[in-house]
N, C-alpha and C positions, 0 to 999 in steps of 0.2 A: 586696786589698782592706787598707788600713793604710800603702800605699804612697802618694807624691805622682807628681804627672804633673810631667816641667818639662822645659823649653825654652829657650836658649840667649840670652844679649844682652850685647856689651857696650857698656856707658855710659862716656862721655867725661865729665870733672871740668871743667867751664870754670875760666879762670879764670886769670892772668898764674903759669905754671912748672910748670900743673896738668900731672901725668899721666894717663895709662892707666888709667883704673881696671876692671879685670874683675870682671863680677858673673855671676849666674847667677838666671835665673827661675824661682822656684820656685809651685806652687800648690797649698796647704797646705787641711788642714781643723781649725778651730780651734774649740773647745767655745762653747757660748753662754754669755751672761756670769752667769746664772742656768740653771744645769745640772740641778736639781731637776725643774722642770716638761717640761724635753726629752725626758725619759724618757717621756710623758705623749703617744705620737703619735697616735691619738683622741681630739683636742680638741670639746669640744661647746661653742659659745658660747651660753651662757642668756640671761636675757631681762637687761637692762641700763637701769636705774631712769634716770627723770628724763627731762624734756621731751625732751633731746636724745640718748636712751639709743637709741635703732630706730637713730640715724644709725650712733653709736659702734659699736653690734652690728656693721652692715653692714660698717662700713670693719675691724673686727677679722677678722671671715671673710675680704676680700679680701686684707689683709696677713700673714694667718697661710697662707691659701692661697698668697698668691705667694710664698712664701721655701721652700716646697715641702719641708717636714722634717713637716707636720704632717696627720693626715687630717680636714678640716675638718667639723662639724656643727651645723648651724644648728638647735637647740632649741625657740624660742620659746618658753619657760613648759610646753614635753610633757618627759617622763618621759625622764632621761637615755639610758637602753637602753645598748648597748654602743658605752660611752666610757670612756676613762682619767682622762678629766682634765674639771673641768667652769668655764668660765673667765665671772663674773657680775661687779655691778659697781653703780655709781651714778655717773651726770654730773650734773653738776650747771650751771647757766650763767646768768650775770649781764649783763644791758648798762645802760648806761646812758648818758646822753647831755645834756648839758648847755651852756649857754654858755660863753668863757672871751673878756676880753680881752686885745689885744697890742699894744704900741706898734712904731710903721712910723712911721720918717722919709720922707718924702714932700717932692718940691718945689714949694715953694709963688710962686716967682717965676724968672723964668726972662730971659733977654737974650739977642739975637745977637752972635755974636762977628766979628771983622776977616774970617775964613772965610765969613760969615752964615750959622754954624748955630747952633740956640740951644743953649746952657749956664744951668745951674742956677746961682741966686747965691745962693739964700736958700733952706735948709730947715727945718720944723718937725716934732717929734715930734707924731703923732696917735696917738690911742686907736680902735683899730676892735676890731668885734663878733667871733667867730669861734663855731664850734661846733664840741664834740671828742666823741667816741663812744668808750667801753670797753668789752671785753666780754673777761669771765674764762669759760673754762671748766677746771673741774674735777672729774677723770675718779679716781673709787676703786678699782680692779680687783683679783680677788684668783683665784687656779685653785687649785681642792682637788683631791684626788684623789678618784675617785667610786668606790674600793675602801674607803676607810676616811673618808671628809671631810676628811684633813688638807689643811693651806694649803701649797702648793709653792710658792706665787708670790705676795705682795701686794705694791700701789704704788701709791701719789698722785700724779697728772701731771697738773701747771697747766699752764696755757697763758692768756696775756694778748693783745689785741689794742687798741692803740691809735691813732686816726688824729684829725688837724681839718684845719676845712677855713674859710677865712677868705671874704667877698666878693669873686668873683672866679674864684674856686677851685669844680672840678667837687666837689659831694658825692661820698662814697665809696659804693663796690657794696651792694649790698642785705647786711643782720644773717644772713640763710640763708649764704651762700657764705662769709663768712667762719667761721660757725660749722662750715662744714662743712671747711674750712681744717685748721680746729684739730684735728677730733676727727679727723681722716686722719692728721694728723701726731702722736697722741696713740697711734693703733694700730701706725703703723708702728714710730714705739721701743720700743712693749712687743712687737711681732713680733721685732724687733732683738735686746732683751733676753734673748731664752726658747727662741731658733734657732741651732744650730752653724750657722757661716758658714765658705766656702769664698773665700781671700783669694789674691790672685796677691802675691811681695814677692820682691826681690832681694837679697840679700846680697851684699856686696863682698867680693875674697878680699883679704886682708893682705897687702902685696908689700913690707914692710920685710926688708930684709934682717940687719938689727941681731943681734946675734951669732951669725950664722950664718956656717960656714966658708969662707973667698974661693973653693974651688976650686967649692964650691957656686953660685956668684953665678950665672953665667951657667945652668946647668941649671935654678935657679929657676925662673928668667925667661922660658926659657922652658917648661917647663912650666905658667906661665901665661896665657900667651898661649895655650896648644894649651887653656885648657879651651874657647874658644871652636870647637875645631873639633871637640874629641873629648876631652869630659867626663871618659870612664872609664877613657882610656888618660890625659889628663894625671892622676887620680888616684893610678893606681896610682902614677906617677913622684911624686906629694908622699908618698904613705905610705912609696915604699923609702928616699926621704932624707930623713921623720920618723925613721922607726926609726936609720937610719946617725949624726944627729944631729940630736936634740932640739933643739927652736928654737919660737917661738909662732907665727911667722907661719905657719910648717908642722904643730902643731899645732892653731890653728885655721883652715887650710884644709881639713884633711883632717874635722874636723867639718863643713863644707860639704859634702864628697865624700857621708861617712854623712848626714847629712841626704838630700841628693837621693835617695839610695837607699831614704830607707824607714828608714834604721838609725837610729834616736831617740837609743838609747840609747847606743851608738859615739857619736854626735854629742856628746852630753855627759859623754862620757868626755873627748873631743879639746879641748873647750870650756873645760873644767877644768881641762887640763893647758896650756894657750893662758895661762889666768889663773894659774896656778900659776909659769909661767916670766916673765911678762911682766906682775906688780902693778898696773902703771902705767894700765892699759887693761883695769885686771879688771871696772869700770862696761862696757864693752861687748861683753867675754867672757859677764859674765853675762845683758845682754840675750839673746845668742844661745841660751844655754840655757833661760833662760825662757819663751823663745817654741817650743822643741822640747818641753820641761814637755807645755806644753799642746795641743802635736800628739800626743804620747801621749795626755794626758787623752782626745781625742774620738775617737783611735782604739779605746783600751780602750772607750770608751761605745758605741760602735758593735758592737763584738764583743759586749759584754753583751748589747746587745740583739738582737743574735742567737742 
């Protein structure tokens, strides 16, 4: 646990004069956008009030179950029993349909050209009457801790659907179908926000030799190429080179090696060294360090839950 699985991939940067850019594909566990509810592993879905509350409740049960992080219990107004968190709320639905006008330019006179084909020679603007339907669904949702009633998560999620149809066009689908799509969207968004996620990402090794002793250039190039067939061996070579002659590319690439091994604190230290040695690329190095900090948060959260 706390380690990340890795596989290797070499990707080409396309474009005139672009060089081969070596990457490593990693899979990491990242924390939920809202961490507090993610500690409530046994989640009870309580009553969702409103005409479309049942539909949203079912959608929430599916979305949370599909994430694989929560054990979901459907309460339906019953006593919560043995759950860590209670998800409840209110959903409101407003449907409006009205007549609207639209200006269109239509051909009112045609003539045949020399080739015998009809061409429009005079157009006029005409007013036509159409129908417009709007659907607004708003869900107010919250998660409370079963142990003390404290609110761990609270949100308002609106959805808007608008469609217009004119003479000669098909009418839109049924309102119920549109509403179900909107409640599913709300449920999926909530589940994403409160669930840790597994992501694949591909950090790119720095290949710049600026500031590197010339006698190391060929050795460095060989080590970067070797990352695609023998990452551990290539990483040992990069680490030895950085120890002998600190340089920003070496420091950054050593950070990727440490991240691939799940040695997150060492990876952050290496990215910091790279930023110190190459201030103009600090933003890229900071992005890598921020990513690893998130991996540390999720690793520590999982250890705490165990």
